[in-house]
N, C-alpha and C positions, 0 to 999 in steps of 0.2 A: 619146411622147416625151420627158413626164415622166421616167418610169420610167427612160429612159436617160441624162436627167440625171442621176440621181440615182448609178443605176449609177456612172456614169462618174467621178461625188465619190466613192465609196466605194474606186476603183480611185485615185485619188489618194490618198486619205487611205490607202490601204494602201502607197501608191509612195514618200510623206513617211514613213511609220515605218520601212519598210524602208532609205531613208538616214540615217536619225537611228539606226539599231542600226548600220548598216556605220560612219559616221561614232564611237558608242561605241565598237566592237570596234578601229577602229583607234585610237582613244587607250586603250586600253586594254593592244595592243599594245608602247605604246613607255615603258610604266612597269615596273620592277620584277620579278622572278617573284613574290615573297610579294605587293609588291603588286596584281599582276592579281588573286591569286588572291581577295584579301579584295574585293578590286572588283566580280569574278563574284559573292560569295555576297553580297555587299547589292545588286549591281545584278538580280541573277536577278528577287526578287521585284518590283523595280520591272517590269520586261519585263514579267512575268506579273500585274500590275498595269494594266500600260499597253494588257497584247492584252484586258482584262478592259474596259476603256474602248473600246477599238475596237468590244468585239464588244455594247459595251450602246449604240455610237450606230450602228448598221445599224436600217436605216432600217423593216426590217419587226420591229425588235423595240423598238421606241421611235419614236415619232410626232414627237419632235420632235429626231431625227435631225441635219433636214435644217437649221435654223436652229443646232446645232452646227455644222455642218461650213462656213457659213459663215463664223462668228465663228472658226474655228480657220484656214479660208484667211487671211486677214487675220493670223496670226499667227506663219505657219506657219514663215516666215523666223527670226522674235525666238525662236519655242523651239528651230529650228533653233543658234541665238545660244546660247541660256540650257543648252540639256543639257549640254554638257559641264562649265560652270559647276556645274550641280549634282551631276553625278558628281566633280568637283572636291572640290565643298565636304562630301560623303557621303564623304572619300575620310579611310579610319580613320589612325591612327597607327600607326606602328611597333612592332612585340612585342614589343621591348627596353624601350619606355616605354611600353606601356601596360600599363593594372593588373591584376592577376587577377577574374578575374568569379566572382560569388559562390561556381558550381561549380568552379574552381580551389579558391578556400578553403576550403571545404567537401571538397575531395579530400585538402588537407593536413593537415588535422588528424587525431586519432588515430582510428581504428577503431572503438578499443574507449571507449565515452563514460564506463565506469564509469574507466579508468584516468586521474588527473588529465596535466595535462601538467606539463614539467619548472619550468614560474613555478609552475607548484598549490604543488607539492610543494617548493617552496623556503619557499613561503608558511606550509604547513602547516605545516613542520615547527621551521620557529621557538617557536613558542609553545609544541607537544611540545617542544621542548629546555629550554625558559624553566621547564615544569611539571617535568621529570623530574629538573632541576637543585635547585628549589627544595622536589618530596618526599626529593632524596635528601639535603639542608640539615637539614630537619626529623628525617628517623632520625639524622643525628650527632647533633643535637643531642640529643635524646633519648638515645641511648644513650650520652652523656657526661654526662647530667644522671643517668641509671640509675645509673652507675661512680661516680658522687660521694656518691651517696644509697649506692650498697652497700658503699664503702669505708668510709663514715662507719659504719653502724649495725654491720656487719663490725667496726671498730675501737671499738666502742661496748660498758662491760661488760655483763657476762653474767651471770649470775644461776645455777648450777644445782645441784637439788636430787636425791641419789641415797639411794634409799630400800632398803635393804635386808629384804628380806622372810625368816619365819624359818618361812616354809612348805615342807615335805620333798619332795623327787621323789617328783610323782603327788600331792600335796597341792592344796588351793585355793586361789587367794589370800584368797578371798573368810575372814575370820575370822584370820586370821592378822595379826599384829604388826612389826612394824620392827623387824631385828633390831642393824641400824644404819641414822646417818641422816650423812650427808654434804653441809656447802652448802659449794660452791665456787663463786665470782668469780672470772672470767677477766678481767685486764685486757693488751690486746693491745700499746698502747701504751707504758704501761710496765716491758711483759713481768711482771709478777708474777701470781701467782695466792694468793685467800683462802681457803685449806680450813680449814673452820669444824667439828669437831665434837662431835656432839650425843648425851651417854648416852642410851640408851634409856629410865632412869629418871627421865630430868630431867621435876620437877613443874612444870608450865604451865596455862595457862590452852587449853581445844581448845573450837575451835568448833562442834563435834557433840556437846559435854555443856552445852549451855546452864544446866542448872539445879548446875553444881558452880563452884565457884572452881576447880578444876586439878585435874588427873590427870593418871600418866602420860604420857610424848609418844607412848610405843612403841603406847599404847592407842587413840592417834586414829587408824590407817591399818584397824584392827580394827572401830571404828563406823562410820568415816568413809571409809574408802578413803584413796586418793594424795589427797583434794581438800580431805578434813578436814586430812591432815599437813603439807599444805602451809600451811594456813589456820594451823596453830601454830607451825610453825613463823616461816614473817612476822609470827605476835606477839611469839615471843618474842625474835628478831633486828633487829626491825623492817627488814628490807631484803625487797625484790620479786623473787619469785623467777619467771626467766624459761620456765625449763624444767625437766623434770623424766625421771626413769625408776625405774620399778620391777626391781629385779633377785631373783631368788630362786636358789637353791643349781643346779637345774637350770639356770633361764637363763644362769646367770654361768660355768657349766661349759661350755655349748654356743658362748657366747661368745668363750672363750680357745680352744677348739678352731677355732674357725673363722677367727681371722685367725693360725692358726698356731704357738700359743704365745707366751706373753712370758719376758723373762728379767728377773729379781728378785734384787736381793740381799737375805739375810738381813738383817735388825737385832736379830732377836733368836736365842737357841738354845732349839731347843723339838723335842718331836715332835710328830704329829697326826694320828690316823686319818682316813684319806680313805676314798671306799667302794671303789677299788680296792683301793687299801694302805696302811700307817701309815710315814708320811714323815717322816725326820730334818733339821733345818736348823739349822746354824752360821751363827754369828754372823758376817759378814762375806766369805758364800762365797756369790756366784752364781750361780743355779741358773736351768736352760732348763725351765717349767711350762709342764705340758701344764693342763687344765683341773680337772682332779681334785686334781693335787699345790695348783695356788695357791689353790684354795679352801681345801682343808684349811691352808694356810697364811693364809689372810686372817680365817678363823674362829673361829682358836683364841685362848682368852683365859684358861685354867688357871693360866699359871706368870705373868703376869701381870695388868695392869691392864685396865678396859675401854679407856682411852683410847689405849693402845698397839695393841690391836686394831685399834681405828679407821683408827690411823695405819699398819698392814699395809692394811687394804683400799686405803687412800687409796695406797700404792707399785703396789698390782698396779693401780688404772683407772689410774694413769701411765703404769705398761708398756703398758697396751693403747691409750693413746691416743699413744703414742711410735711403737708398734709401726705404725701407720695413720700415723703422720707424715713414716716412715722411706721412703725409693723404692720397698723391695718391700712397702713396704702399702698402698701405693696404689691398687692394683689392689684390693683388698679392701672400701674403705671402700664402696663401693657394694650389696656382700651383706649389710656391717655394719650399714650405716643401714638397713636392710629387714628384717632382723633383729630391732635392737632397736624397729623402729616395730614389729612385730607380734607381737613376744614381750615386750616390756618394757614397752610403753607411751610409747615415749619421743615426748617433747613439745618437737620443735627442728629448727627449720628451718632451711636450708640458709644464709643469711647468721648465724646462729646457731652454726652446725656450723663454718662459714668462722673466725667468732671464738674458737670454743678451739682450730682447728686451726693458727690463726694465733699463736698465746699458748705453745701446746707447742711447736710448731719453734723458736721462737725462743729455747731453754733456760728457760727462767720462773725467777725465784725466788717459790722454796713457802712461805709465809706461812703456818705449822700452828699451831692455834688450839683450844682445846676449852676450850669452857663449865666454869666450876671452881664446884665447890660442896661442899655437906656433907650428909652423911647426917641425915634424916631419917624420923619414925615417926607420920604422922600416923591415928589409930583405928585403929591398928596394923598399919597397911601401910607397908611401907619406902617410900621416896621417896628421889630427886635433888633436894637444896634447892638450884636454883643460886644464886653469890653474887650480888648488886647491880654489884659491883665489873668483876664478869669479863663479866657479862653486859653492862657498859654500853661496854666497852672495845673487844668485839668488834659491839657498833652503832656503835660509831665509825670501825672498824678498816674495815667493809663501805659506810660512806658516804665512796664514791671515787669523782671525776670519771673522766672519761675518758682522763685522763692520768694516772690514779693518784695524785692527790695528793687529801688529804683536804677534804671542801665545808666 
């Protein structure tokens, strides 16, 4: 009998659950299509839980099911009333107002994690742009500073010493003497060139001959090369030599041929034998000279003085500078500079070359000077003894500011 009662109670519980399901399904049909789908998704686990609960209340599975069934009889009516309320309470919001889930947010993110989003790109681009602008500003400031320094150096006076060796073609420079010495000061801002000719037999102190009071300045190159000669010239003129070059007969001819010859107007009438032929020069006539003809013109000294020969050498070197400064000679400047550097021992940087070029293309006033002196014999050896007044006037003329005025 007890078993029949228990079974009847179970049947009644099943009917109650079925009635609740019927009522829940009726309420679901009354809602909209979207809401009904959401309610079904939520209520399905609830129904599964209720079924699990009912199974757990089965008398054969749980000995306390009889007591639970008694308590549920009294509250079955209340449960019927509360069930719709529970369903309506768990009713989700509409899709339009429902926030995105974490899964949806993850799907909205870019698939490539290494690629930054637009906001991140904007934020990272701003500091990079600022750094780039600062870097460009520093480079521009540095360029302006370099131009100012370069312009200042290029327009400063530049003193250059030309040493003409008497070494013949094929002979070594070692032991040779300086056949001519030209000290040139270029002043770009005043468009002037100071050209001082130093006779080869000038008696002066020689740095590489400390045991002697003096000697011919031409011997300085034989005893100590270009360094000793520069020291002797600086001691004589009180000038600071900034650059130098050593010219031989052979390198002189090659230099003239390299730039395509020079145009020189003769300042004296004479004839001179070159390596190829004998040349005739007439005063006032302009000649297109190649290397051999220009050398014969520059080294002649039989019919006039040593100072006149020095002037002719200056005329040829000025013609070389004018040729390089002309538009047709611009393309020859790199090759000329390289040749003079390798074959003539040229010591001159780019800014110093600019100083010379700026001066020569401005049609400068050339102030030609020569150390004046008198013949003298010391221990039966001929010397050209310079006059103190002439030496002092040359020192004053070379002591110029960057504007070409005497300091």
